[in-house]
C-alpha positions in Angstrom: 25.8 13.5 -0.1 23.5 13.0 -2.9 20.3 10.7 -1.9 17.9 9.3 -4.2 14.6 7.7 -2.7 12.7 5.0 -5.0 9.1 6.4 -4.2 6.4 4.8 -6.1 3.9 5.2 -3.6 3.2 8.7 -1.8 4.2 7.5 1.5 7.7 6.6 0.3 7.9 10.3 0.2 8.0 10.4 3.7 11.8 9.1 3.6 12.9 12.5 1.1 11.1 14.5 3.1 13.2 13.3 6.3 16.2 12.9 4.6 16.1 16.8 3.2 16.8 17.9 7.1 20.0 15.9 7.3 23.3 18.1 7.5 25.1 16.1 5.6 22.5 15.5 2.9 23.3 18.3 0.0 20.8 17.0 -2.6 17.6 14.8 -1.8 15.3 13.8 -5.3 13.1 10.9 -5.5 12.4 8.2 -8.9 8.9 6.7 -9.1 5.4 7.4 -9.3 4.9 9.7 -6.6 3.9 13.1 -6.8 5.3 15.6 -4.4 5.3 19.5 -4.4 8.3 19.9 -2.1 10.7 16.9 -3.5 12.4 17.2 -6.8 11.4 14.5 -9.1 13.6 13.0 -11.7 14.1 10.4 -14.4 17.3 9.1 -13.7 19.8 7.7 -10.8 22.8 9.4 -12.7 24.9 11.2 -10.7 23.4 10.1 -7.0 25.8 8.5 -4.0 23.0 7.0 -2.5 19.4 4.9 -3.8 17.1 4.4 -0.6 14.1 1.9 -1.3 12.1 -0.9 0.7 13.3 -3.9 -2.2 15.1 -5.4 -4.8 14.8 -2.5 -7.3 17.5 -0.7 -4.7 20.1 -2.7 -5.5 19.1 -2.7 -9.4 19.3 0.9 -9.8 22.2 1.2 -7.2 24.3 -1.1 -9.0 23.5 0.7 -12.4 24.8 4.4 -11.0 27.6 3.0 -8.8 25.6 4.5 -5.5 25.4 2.7 -2.4 22.0 1.5 -1.4 20.1 1.2 1.8 16.9 -1.0 1.9 14.2 -2.6 4.3 15.2 -5.9 2.5 17.5 -8.5 4.0 20.6 -9.5 2.2 23.9 -11.5 2.6 25.5 -10.2 -0.5 25.4 -7.0 -2.6 27.8 -5.8 -5.3 27.7 -2.1 -4.0 27.9 -0.7 -0.5 24.8 -1.4 1.7 22.6 -1.1 4.6 20.3 -3.6 4.9 17.0 -4.3 7.3 15.9 -1.0 7.6 12.6 -2.1 8.4 10.3 -2.8 11.4 11.8 -5.7 12.0 15.0 -4.5 11.4 14.0 -1.8 14.0 12.8 -4.3 16.4 16.3 -6.1 16.3 17.8 -3.0 16.8 16.0 -2.4 19.6 16.7 -5.8 21.3 20.5 -5.5 20.4 20.9 -2.3 22.7 19.4 -3.9 25.2 21.5 -6.9 25.5 24.4 -4.8 25.5 23.4 -3.8 28.7 23.1 -7.1 30.2 19.4 -7.5 29.8 18.3 -11.0 27.9 15.4 -10.5 25.3 12.7 -12.9 24.8 11.0 -11.4 22.2 10.9 -8.8 19.1 7.3 -8.2 17.8 6.3 -6.0 15.2 2.5 -5.1 13.8 1.9 -3.6 10.8 -1.0 -3.1 7.9 -0.8 -5.8 5.6 1.7 -7.8 8.1 2.3 -11.7 8.7 -1.1 -13.1 9.8 -1.7 -16.7 9.9 -4.7 -19.0 11.6 -2.3 -21.6 12.0 0.4 -22.0 14.7 0.2 -18.3 15.4 1.0 -16.8 19.2 -1.0 -14.0 21.0 0.9 -10.3 21.2 0.1 -7.7 23.6 0.9 -4.1 22.5 0.2 -1.1 23.7 -3.1 0.6 22.6 -4.7 1.1 20.2 -3.0 -1.9 18.3 -3.8 -3.9 21.2 -4.3 -7.9 21.6 -3.6 -9.8 18.1 -2.3 -13.0 16.9 1.6 -13.5 15.0 3.7 -15.4 12.9 6.8 -16.3 14.6 9.6 -15.6 12.1 13.1 -18.1 12.2 16.8 -17.4 11.2 17.1 -14.1 13.4 19.6 -13.2 16.2 16.5 -13.2 18.7 12.6 -14.9 18.1 10.9 -12.4 16.6 6.9 -12.2 15.8 5.4 -10.4 12.9 1.7 -9.2 13.2 -1.0 -7.5 10.8 -2.6 -4.6 12.7 -5.5 -2.3 11.8 -4.6 1.1 9.4 -3.1 3.3 10.2 -0.9 1.8 13.6 2.2 0.1 13.9 3.7 -1.1 16.8 7.7 -2.4 17.5 8.2 -4.1 20.7 10.8 -5.7 22.5 10.2 -8.1 25.8 12.6 -8.9 28.4 11.2 -10.4 31.7 9.3 -7.9 33.3 10.7 -5.1 31.5 11.1 -3.8 27.6 10.2 -1.5 25.0 7.6 0.1 22.6 6.4 2.2 20.2 3.5 2.8 18.4 2.5 5.0 15.8 1.4 6.1 12.0 3.1 3.1 10.3 3.7 5.4 7.6 5.8 7.5 10.1 7.7 4.2 11.6 8.5 2.6 8.3 9.9 5.9 6.8 11.9 6.6 10.2 13.6 2.6 9.8 14.4 3.3 6.4 16.3 6.9 7.0 17.6 6.4 10.0 20.6 3.8 8.2 21.4 6.7 6.4 24.2 7.1 9.8 25.6 3.7 8.8 26.6 3.9 4.9 29.7 1.4 4.9 32.4 2.3 2.1 31.8 -1.5 1.2 30.5 -4.5 2.1 26.9 -4.7 3.9 25.7 -3.5 7.7 22.5 -4.7 9.0 21.2 -1.8 11.1 20.9 -4.3 14.1 24.9 -4.5 14.0 25.1 -0.9 15.0 22.2 -0.7 17.2 23.7 2.6 19.1 24.2 4.6 16.2 21.2 3.4 14.2 19.0 4.4 17.2 20.4 7.6 18.2 19.6 8.6 14.4 16.0 7.4 14.6 15.4 8.8 18.0 16.5 12.2 16.3 14.4 11.8 13.7 11.3 11.5 16.0 11.6 7.8 17.0 9.9 7.7 20.8 10.2 4.5 22.3 8.4 3.7 25.7 10.0 1.8 28.6 7.4 -1.3 29.5 7.1 -2.9 32.8 
């Protein structure tokens, strides 16, 4: 598989670095304004099978060359085969889906990242593991479970799943967590249609864990 990563910022290159070690990937390059001495930079998406990026531009680039796409964006339709929701939110929803598959009822999924959702009105408190700690969050709608998103201090990000008196949480550098959440979706690329990362939580999370994600049990 030949993979093109859209990288307008240097930290986007972490996705390319992670995918560079995947056995099924024969070539990794990036398109964008970032700079790397390790990963090949290209000016065109021609010749690539898969485009990986955070937003709508991923679909535009992939559609031009007939490639599949992995994106953090959440959409219901795509002109090309797509894995969507490969973000911290998607990671949390996948963790929740895996827990619920064992018969556990999940109460809440919470995420925190720099420049994340922040609002004084209608906020609710979330107690993340340190060093993120207790911060205000904003509840989202239109998801399979209750989701609360928060803004954390750089460089930390957190994903937490609460289920009664138990649950799971992961806290790490936000650039690492964002990169793993996106890169791990390579395990789910379909021949056609759309796959959300939380629709196949076992496969997605197994790949994320192989890439270095460590989720601790909470009691």
